[in-house]
BALOBA-1460 file (C-alpha; in Angstrom, 3 decimals):
// residues 277
<rec num="1" residu="m" x="130.068" y="182.616" z="55.777"/>
<rec num="2" residu="s" x="129.584" y="179.177" z="57.147"/>
<rec num="3" residu="e" x="127.333" y="178.358" z="60.123"/>
<rec num="4" residu="t" x="128.631" y="179.827" z="63.337"/>
<rec num="5" residu="s" x="126.237" y="177.879" z="65.485"/>
<rec num="6" residu="s" x="127.629" y="175.421" z="68.016"/>
<rec num="7" residu="q" x="125.239" y="172.823" z="66.764"/>
<rec num="8" residu="q" x="126.749" y="170.462" z="64.157"/>
<rec num="9" residu="p" x="125.121" y="170.454" z="60.680"/>
<rec num="10" residu="v" x="122.938" y="167.464" z="59.836"/>
<rec num="11" residu="d" x="124.713" y="166.294" z="56.614"/>
<rec num="12" residu="p" x="128.406" y="165.945" z="56.153"/>
<rec num="13" residu="i" x="130.488" y="167.783" z="53.486"/>
<rec num="14" residu="s" x="130.626" y="165.699" z="50.288"/>
<rec num="15" residu="a" x="132.958" y="167.971" z="48.120"/>
<rec num="16" residu="v" x="135.293" y="170.832" z="48.464"/>
<rec num="17" residu="g" x="136.620" y="173.232" z="45.874"/>
<rec num="18" residu="v" x="138.066" y="176.677" z="44.992"/>
<rec num="19" residu="i" x="136.457" y="179.372" z="42.839"/>
<rec num="20" residu="t" x="137.812" y="182.721" z="41.304"/>
<rec num="21" residu="s" x="134.627" y="184.774" z="41.811"/>
<rec num="22" residu="l" x="131.846" y="184.854" z="44.460"/>
<rec num="23" residu="n" x="129.191" y="184.599" z="41.894"/>
<rec num="24" residu="k" x="130.745" y="181.559" z="40.009"/>
<rec num="25" residu="a" x="129.955" y="178.965" z="42.604"/>
<rec num="26" residu="p" x="128.485" y="175.727" z="41.239"/>
<rec num="27" residu="n" x="124.919" y="174.911" z="42.130"/>
<rec num="28" residu="g" x="124.600" y="173.533" z="45.579"/>
<rec num="29" residu="f" x="127.960" y="174.816" z="46.733"/>
<rec num="30" residu="y" x="128.364" y="177.307" z="49.698"/>
<rec num="31" residu="v" x="131.161" y="179.972" z="49.344"/>
<rec num="32" residu="v" x="133.163" y="180.761" z="52.381"/>
<rec num="33" residu="a" x="133.361" y="184.581" z="51.476"/>
<rec num="34" residu="q" x="134.203" y="186.038" z="54.943"/>
<rec num="35" residu="t" x="136.098" y="185.170" z="58.024"/>
<rec num="36" residu="t" x="134.426" y="184.734" z="61.401"/>
<rec num="37" residu="d" x="134.892" y="188.470" z="62.120"/>
<rec num="38" residu="g" x="133.474" y="189.595" z="58.869"/>
<rec num="39" residu="s" x="136.700" y="190.210" z="56.819"/>
<rec num="40" residu="d" x="137.256" y="189.223" z="53.196"/>
<rec num="41" residu="a" x="138.242" y="185.589" z="53.127"/>
<rec num="42" residu="d" x="140.164" y="185.770" z="49.803"/>
<rec num="43" residu="l" x="142.980" y="183.102" z="49.839"/>
<rec num="44" residu="w" x="145.056" y="184.813" z="47.030"/>
<rec num="45" residu="k" x="145.149" y="188.429" z="48.119"/>
<rec num="46" residu="d" x="148.562" y="190.222" z="47.848"/>
<rec num="47" residu="a" x="148.965" y="193.101" z="50.259"/>
<rec num="48" residu="l" x="151.905" y="194.581" z="48.378"/>
<rec num="49" residu="f" x="150.709" y="194.657" z="44.750"/>
<rec num="50" residu="k" x="146.984" y="194.528" z="45.289"/>
<rec num="51" residu="s" x="146.414" y="191.803" z="42.753"/>
<rec num="52" residu="k" x="143.006" y="191.621" z="41.213"/>
<rec num="53" residu="v" x="143.248" y="187.723" z="41.445"/>
<rec num="54" residu="t" x="140.947" y="186.176" z="43.941"/>
<rec num="55" residu="r" x="140.367" y="182.697" z="45.415"/>
<rec num="56" residu="y" x="137.550" y="181.542" z="47.645"/>
<rec num="57" residu="l" x="136.840" y="178.211" z="49.323"/>
<rec num="58" residu="c" x="133.586" y="176.513" z="48.721"/>
<rec num="59" residu="f" x="132.005" y="173.270" z="49.671"/>
<rec num="60" residu="t" x="128.637" y="171.279" z="49.326"/>
<rec num="61" residu="r" x="126.655" y="169.063" z="51.569"/>
<rec num="62" residu="e" x="124.521" y="167.514" z="48.936"/>
<rec num="63" residu="a" x="124.034" y="163.817" z="49.338"/>
<rec num="64" residu="g" x="126.135" y="161.628" z="47.195"/>
<rec num="65" residu="p" x="128.118" y="158.398" z="47.276"/>
<rec num="66" residu="d" x="131.205" y="159.957" z="48.944"/>
<rec num="67" residu="v" x="132.001" y="162.221" z="51.877"/>
<rec num="68" residu="v" x="135.024" y="164.290" z="52.880"/>
<rec num="69" residu="a" x="136.626" y="162.324" z="55.757"/>
<rec num="70" residu="d" x="139.655" y="164.550" z="56.320"/>
<rec num="71" residu="m" x="141.585" y="167.692" z="55.037"/>
<rec num="72" residu="k" x="145.302" y="168.879" z="55.012"/>
<rec num="73" residu="l" x="147.031" y="172.076" z="54.000"/>
<rec num="74" residu="t" x="150.651" y="171.511" z="52.753"/>
<rec num="75" residu="d" x="153.305" y="173.254" z="50.838"/>
<rec num="76" residu="v" x="153.220" y="172.833" z="47.035"/>
<rec num="77" residu="k" x="156.594" y="171.019" z="47.172"/>
<rec num="78" residu="d" x="155.684" y="168.610" z="49.944"/>
<rec num="79" residu="v" x="154.785" y="164.920" z="49.119"/>
<rec num="80" residu="l" x="151.114" y="164.304" z="48.668"/>
<rec num="81" residu="p" x="149.714" y="162.644" z="51.794"/>
<rec num="82" residu="e" x="148.610" y="158.972" z="51.184"/>
<rec num="83" residu="g" x="144.939" y="158.677" z="50.455"/>
<rec num="84" residu="f" x="144.478" y="162.479" z="49.792"/>
<rec num="85" residu="t" x="143.501" y="164.258" z="46.576"/>
<rec num="86" residu="p" x="144.813" y="167.806" z="45.895"/>
<rec num="87" residu="v" x="142.571" y="170.694" z="44.967"/>
<rec num="88" residu="q" x="144.756" y="171.914" z="42.054"/>
<rec num="89" residu="e" x="142.483" y="173.998" z="39.937"/>
<rec num="90" residu="t" x="139.573" y="176.235" z="40.268"/>
<rec num="91" residu="m" x="136.150" y="174.918" z="39.535"/>
<rec num="92" residu="d" x="135.013" y="177.795" z="37.369"/>
<rec num="93" residu="t" x="138.081" y="178.727" z="35.280"/>
<rec num="94" residu="k" x="140.420" y="175.593" z="35.674"/>
<rec num="95" residu="e" x="143.272" y="177.949" z="36.902"/>
<rec num="96" residu="t" x="145.620" y="177.295" z="39.691"/>
<rec num="97" residu="a" x="143.721" y="177.068" z="42.953"/>
<rec num="98" residu="m" x="146.336" y="178.410" z="45.392"/>
<rec num="99" residu="r" x="149.932" y="179.643" z="45.329"/>
<rec num="100" residu="k" x="152.637" y="178.272" z="47.709"/>
<rec num="101" residu="r" x="150.048" y="176.169" z="49.559"/>
<rec num="102" residu="r" x="148.057" y="173.141" z="48.452"/>
<rec num="103" residu="l" x="144.704" y="172.081" z="49.925"/>
<rec num="104" residu="c" x="144.279" y="168.220" z="50.102"/>
<rec num="105" residu="v" x="141.084" y="166.346" z="50.857"/>
<rec num="106" residu="k" x="140.366" y="162.652" z="51.693"/>
<rec num="107" residu="i" x="137.214" y="161.316" z="49.952"/>
<rec num="108" residu="i" x="135.749" y="157.947" z="50.976"/>
<rec num="109" residu="p" x="132.584" y="156.198" z="50.327"/>
<rec num="110" residu="r" x="129.677" y="157.349" z="52.635"/>
<rec num="111" residu="a" x="128.629" y="153.738" z="53.451"/>
<rec num="112" residu="a" x="132.219" y="153.064" z="54.801"/>
<rec num="113" residu="a" x="132.649" y="156.346" z="56.689"/>
<rec num="114" residu="e" x="132.657" y="156.515" z="60.322"/>
<rec num="115" residu="a" x="133.413" y="160.214" z="60.668"/>
<rec num="116" residu="a" x="133.520" y="163.042" z="58.179"/>
<rec num="117" residu="v" x="133.960" y="166.765" z="57.824"/>
<rec num="118" residu="y" x="130.716" y="168.760" z="58.563"/>
<rec num="119" residu="d" x="131.888" y="172.440" z="58.518"/>
<rec num="120" residu="i" x="134.667" y="174.701" z="57.424"/>
<rec num="121" residu="q" x="135.535" y="178.164" z="58.766"/>
<rec num="122" residu="i" x="138.184" y="180.810" z="57.927"/>
<rec num="123" residu="v" x="139.487" y="182.728" z="60.950"/>
<rec num="124" residu="a" x="141.789" y="185.797" z="61.109"/>
<rec num="125" residu="k" x="145.138" y="184.908" z="62.558"/>
<rec num="126" residu="s" x="144.531" y="187.338" z="65.542"/>
<rec num="127" residu="k" x="141.263" y="185.935" z="66.468"/>
<rec num="128" residu="p" x="140.580" y="183.304" z="69.028"/>
<rec num="129" residu="h" x="140.318" y="179.582" z="68.205"/>
<rec num="130" residu="l" x="137.009" y="177.961" z="67.425"/>
<rec num="131" residu="v" x="135.594" y="175.359" z="69.882"/>
<rec num="132" residu="n" x="135.203" y="171.766" z="68.414"/>
<rec num="133" residu="y" x="137.218" y="172.736" z="65.263"/>
<rec num="134" residu="t" x="140.659" y="171.754" z="63.989"/>
<rec num="135" residu="c" x="143.073" y="174.119" z="62.279"/>
<rec num="136" residu="l" x="144.393" y="172.960" z="58.924"/>
<rec num="137" residu="g" x="146.984" y="175.676" z="58.647"/>
<rec num="138" residu="e" x="147.522" y="179.257" z="57.809"/>
<rec num="139" residu="i" x="147.321" y="181.165" z="54.428"/>
<rec num="140" residu="n" x="147.407" y="184.887" z="53.912"/>
<rec num="141" residu="n" x="147.368" y="185.468" z="57.683"/>
<rec num="142" residu="m" x="144.199" y="183.450" z="57.943"/>
<rec num="143" residu="g" x="143.604" y="180.103" z="59.506"/>
<rec num="144" residu="i" x="141.369" y="177.335" z="57.797"/>
<rec num="145" residu="w" x="139.412" y="175.425" z="60.451"/>
<rec num="146" residu="y" x="137.151" y="172.397" z="59.991"/>
<rec num="147" residu="r" x="134.862" y="170.450" z="62.155"/>
<rec num="148" residu="t" x="134.459" y="166.575" z="62.059"/>
<rec num="149" residu="g" x="131.557" y="164.394" z="63.421"/>
<rec num="150" residu="d" x="130.202" y="160.784" z="63.280"/>
<rec num="151" residu="v" x="128.433" y="159.725" z="60.151"/>
<rec num="152" residu="v" x="124.820" y="158.487" z="60.721"/>
<rec num="153" residu="h" x="123.854" y="155.714" z="58.349"/>
<rec num="154" residu="h" x="120.007" y="155.654" z="57.697"/>
<rec num="155" residu="q" x="118.448" y="152.228" z="57.122"/>
<rec num="156" residu="t" x="116.582" y="152.135" z="53.833"/>
<rec num="157" residu="s" x="112.915" y="151.011" z="53.553"/>
<rec num="158" residu="q" x="114.123" y="147.920" z="51.506"/>
<rec num="159" residu="e" x="116.478" y="146.831" z="54.377"/>
<rec num="160" residu="t" x="113.710" y="147.341" z="56.853"/>
<rec num="161" residu="s" x="111.286" y="145.177" z="54.950"/>
<rec num="162" residu="i" x="113.992" y="142.396" z="54.574"/>
<rec num="163" residu="t" x="114.618" y="142.244" z="58.213"/>
<rec num="164" residu="a" x="110.897" y="142.232" z="59.054"/>
<rec num="165" residu="i" x="110.102" y="139.183" z="56.783"/>
<rec num="166" residu="p" x="111.764" y="136.488" z="59.114"/>
<rec num="167" residu="e" x="109.602" y="137.786" z="62.120"/>
<rec num="168" residu="t" x="106.345" y="136.964" z="60.040"/>
<rec num="169" residu="l" x="107.300" y="133.704" z="58.644"/>
<rec num="170" residu="p" x="106.980" y="131.586" z="61.681"/>
<rec num="171" residu="n" x="103.409" y="132.799" z="62.368"/>
<rec num="172" residu="t" x="102.333" y="132.037" z="58.826"/>
<rec num="173" residu="a" x="103.915" y="128.516" z="58.982"/>
<rec num="174" residu="s" x="102.206" y="127.766" z="62.170"/>
<rec num="175" residu="r" x="98.823" y="128.676" z="60.757"/>
<rec num="176" residu="r" x="99.261" y="126.433" z="57.799"/>
<rec num="177" residu="t" x="100.109" y="123.434" z="59.842"/>
<rec num="178" residu="t" x="97.107" y="123.551" z="62.159"/>
<rec num="179" residu="g" x="94.381" y="121.110" z="61.732"/>
<rec num="180" residu="r" x="91.619" y="123.635" z="61.871"/>
<rec num="181" residu="p" x="91.597" y="126.932" z="59.800"/>
<rec num="182" residu="d" x="91.820" y="130.219" z="61.946"/>
<rec num="183" residu="y" x="88.499" y="131.801" z="61.004"/>
<rec num="184" residu="e" x="89.087" y="134.722" z="63.225"/>
<rec num="185" residu="h" x="92.054" y="135.820" z="61.205"/>
<rec num="186" residu="q" x="90.403" y="134.865" z="57.986"/>
<rec num="187" residu="s" x="87.422" y="137.169" z="58.616"/>
<rec num="188" residu="s" x="89.760" y="140.048" z="59.568"/>
<rec num="189" residu="g" x="91.661" y="139.950" z="56.475"/>
<rec num="190" residu="n" x="94.999" y="139.153" z="58.023"/>
<rec num="191" residu="y" x="94.973" y="135.501" z="56.806"/>
<rec num="192" residu="t" x="93.713" y="133.933" z="53.660"/>
<rec num="193" residu="m" x="93.133" y="130.284" z="53.258"/>
<rec num="194" residu="t" x="94.357" y="128.365" z="50.191"/>
<rec num="195" residu="a" x="93.148" y="125.249" z="48.379"/>
<rec num="196" residu="l" x="96.043" y="123.154" z="49.864"/>
<rec num="197" residu="d" x="95.461" y="123.899" z="53.402"/>
<rec num="198" residu="d" x="94.620" y="120.828" z="55.494"/>
<rec num="199" residu="v" x="95.036" y="118.508" z="52.528"/>
<rec num="200" residu="p" x="96.900" y="115.227" z="53.422"/>
<rec num="201" residu="f" x="99.848" y="114.051" z="51.587"/>
<rec num="202" residu="v" x="99.258" y="110.615" z="50.112"/>
<rec num="203" residu="i" x="101.334" y="108.737" z="47.498"/>
<rec num="204" residu="s" x="99.292" y="107.644" z="44.398"/>
<rec num="205" residu="e" x="98.472" y="103.904" z="44.171"/>
<rec num="206" residu="k" x="100.187" y="103.489" z="40.887"/>
<rec num="207" residu="f" x="103.418" y="104.424" z="42.378"/>
<rec num="208" residu="s" x="102.993" y="102.273" z="45.608"/>
<rec num="209" residu="g" x="102.467" y="98.846" z="43.878"/>
<rec num="210" residu="k" x="105.176" y="96.234" z="43.274"/>
<rec num="211" residu="p" x="107.302" y="96.654" z="40.210"/>
<rec num="212" residu="k" x="106.417" y="94.468" z="37.270"/>
<rec num="213" residu="e" x="108.754" y="91.768" z="35.849"/>
<rec num="214" residu="i" x="111.149" y="93.047" z="33.360"/>
<rec num="215" residu="q" x="109.964" y="92.470" z="29.726"/>
<rec num="216" residu="q" x="112.212" y="91.951" z="26.738"/>
<rec num="217" residu="v" x="113.104" y="95.155" z="24.984"/>
<rec num="218" residu="n" x="114.604" y="95.330" z="21.537"/>
<rec num="219" residu="l" x="116.682" y="98.442" z="21.233"/>
<rec num="220" residu="m" x="118.373" y="99.069" z="18.007"/>
<rec num="221" residu="g" x="118.727" y="95.291" z="17.391"/>
<rec num="222" residu="i" x="120.047" y="94.605" z="21.019"/>
<rec num="223" residu="t" x="117.664" y="92.399" z="23.130"/>
<rec num="224" residu="i" x="117.639" y="93.099" z="26.866"/>
<rec num="225" residu="k" x="116.924" y="89.933" z="28.795"/>
<rec num="226" residu="s" x="116.463" y="89.031" z="32.503"/>
<rec num="227" residu="l" x="119.057" y="86.919" z="34.411"/>
<rec num="228" residu="a" x="116.672" y="83.884" z="34.450"/>
<rec num="229" residu="e" x="116.307" y="84.036" z="30.608"/>
<rec num="230" residu="i" x="120.039" y="84.308" z="30.145"/>
<rec num="231" residu="e" x="120.640" y="81.075" z="32.341"/>
<rec num="232" residu="e" x="117.857" y="79.211" z="30.468"/>
<rec num="233" residu="e" x="119.371" y="80.034" z="27.150"/>
<rec num="234" residu="v" x="122.823" y="78.938" z="28.361"/>
<rec num="235" residu="e" x="121.501" y="75.583" z="29.432"/>
<rec num="236" residu="r" x="119.845" y="74.971" z="26.084"/>
<rec num="237" residu="t" x="123.121" y="75.908" z="24.238"/>
<rec num="238" residu="l" x="125.291" y="73.519" z="26.347"/>
<rec num="239" residu="a" x="122.885" y="70.548" z="26.278"/>
<rec num="240" residu="p" x="124.215" y="68.985" z="22.884"/>
<rec num="241" residu="a" x="127.758" y="68.759" z="24.284"/>
<rec num="242" residu="l" x="126.886" y="66.485" z="27.068"/>
<rec num="243" residu="p" x="127.040" y="63.125" z="24.993"/>
<rec num="244" residu="l" x="130.822" y="63.571" z="24.658"/>
<rec num="245" residu="t" x="131.166" y="62.643" z="28.343"/>
<rec num="246" residu="g" x="131.867" y="59.206" z="29.640"/>
<rec num="247" residu="p" x="128.346" y="58.397" z="31.007"/>
<rec num="248" residu="s" x="126.720" y="59.407" z="27.699"/>
<rec num="249" residu="l" x="128.748" y="56.612" z="25.937"/>
<rec num="250" residu="g" x="127.778" y="53.888" z="28.447"/>
<rec num="251" residu="m" x="131.153" y="54.029" z="30.190"/>
<rec num="252" residu="k" x="131.971" y="54.514" z="33.801"/>
<rec num="253" residu="n" x="132.985" y="57.786" z="35.102"/>
<rec num="254" residu="d" x="136.630" y="57.109" z="35.417"/>
<rec num="255" residu="d" x="136.887" y="54.749" z="32.256"/>
<rec num="256" residu="c" x="138.044" y="56.544" z="29.282"/>
<rec num="257" residu="s" x="140.613" y="54.059" z="27.845"/>
<rec num="258" residu="g" x="138.321" y="52.647" z="25.122"/>
<rec num="259" residu="l" x="137.766" y="56.018" z="23.401"/>
<rec num="260" residu="g" x="141.122" y="56.137" z="21.580"/>
<rec num="261" residu="k" x="143.202" y="59.183" z="20.801"/>
<rec num="262" residu="e" x="140.379" y="61.134" z="19.190"/>
<rec num="263" residu="i" x="138.912" y="62.008" z="22.705"/>
<rec num="264" residu="l" x="141.331" y="64.354" z="24.426"/>
<rec num="265" residu="f" x="139.757" y="64.265" z="27.865"/>
<rec num="266" residu="c" x="136.702" y="63.139" z="29.746"/>
<rec num="267" residu="y" x="134.817" y="64.728" z="32.766"/>
<rec num="268" residu="n" x="134.318" y="62.952" z="36.034"/>
<rec num="269" residu="f" x="130.929" y="64.118" z="37.139"/>
<rec num="270" residu="s" x="131.209" y="62.461" z="40.657"/>
<rec num="271" residu="a" x="134.668" y="63.802" z="41.511"/>
<rec num="272" residu="e" x="134.269" y="67.040" z="39.528"/>
<rec num="273" residu="r" x="137.773" y="66.884" z="37.909"/>
<rec num="274" residu="s" x="139.303" y="66.506" z="34.593"/>
<rec num="275" residu="i" x="141.447" y="63.390" z="33.481"/>
<rec num="276" residu="t" x="143.892" y="63.976" z="30.766"/>
<rec num="277" residu="l" x="144.471" y="61.039" z="28.304"/>
């Protein structure tokens, strides 16, 4: 039978099932074969017809991703409680697990569990109640009792190393920024100097000089010129058009009457305005 000690087991129950024979329990499963007073804990026995059919409750505490958080014992016709899974078949023969009654368990991830089932006991109806246990219900004049407890989450070695890294980083950074190497730690093996320690950061001279003037670049027939080159080329292009103005013909700035109808306009350089003829 299950542990009768008042001390809570170390590991929570991770799975619950029903089997047809005591010697057919899966590996790692414990069979609740007797009640707390030593009687047969068969959940199927029929006192009238002496049926040869037997059913025994079993469970395991092997570590896994899930744990049993709660248990319920309901009638077969009752609505399945939300979040619970029914134990409908036997683990060894896939037959009906119980008659008239239905065992339901609530399975949740171990990482998210705050409490879980740690032990299961079967007690004769006439016997006193168990301390620190909760009764699921009765079946065949026997009561199914279970004990719950808090789930302890163990910190893995990987999580421990991750949390320890930030504590060592400030010490390492302070050593690398000091002007003089720490020979005491270097000799003890706790600190190793690198080739970059105490090397000043200086920008290369080839990047610190003034930028050179932009040179003409011919890219796929397109010539790239500076602003000064563009202005100079514009002045050379517009220079031949200047003789059409009044001063180039020996006239006053505002005198355009002698040019006839062939000249449409002349430019007044002093007033900077156009005069229409």
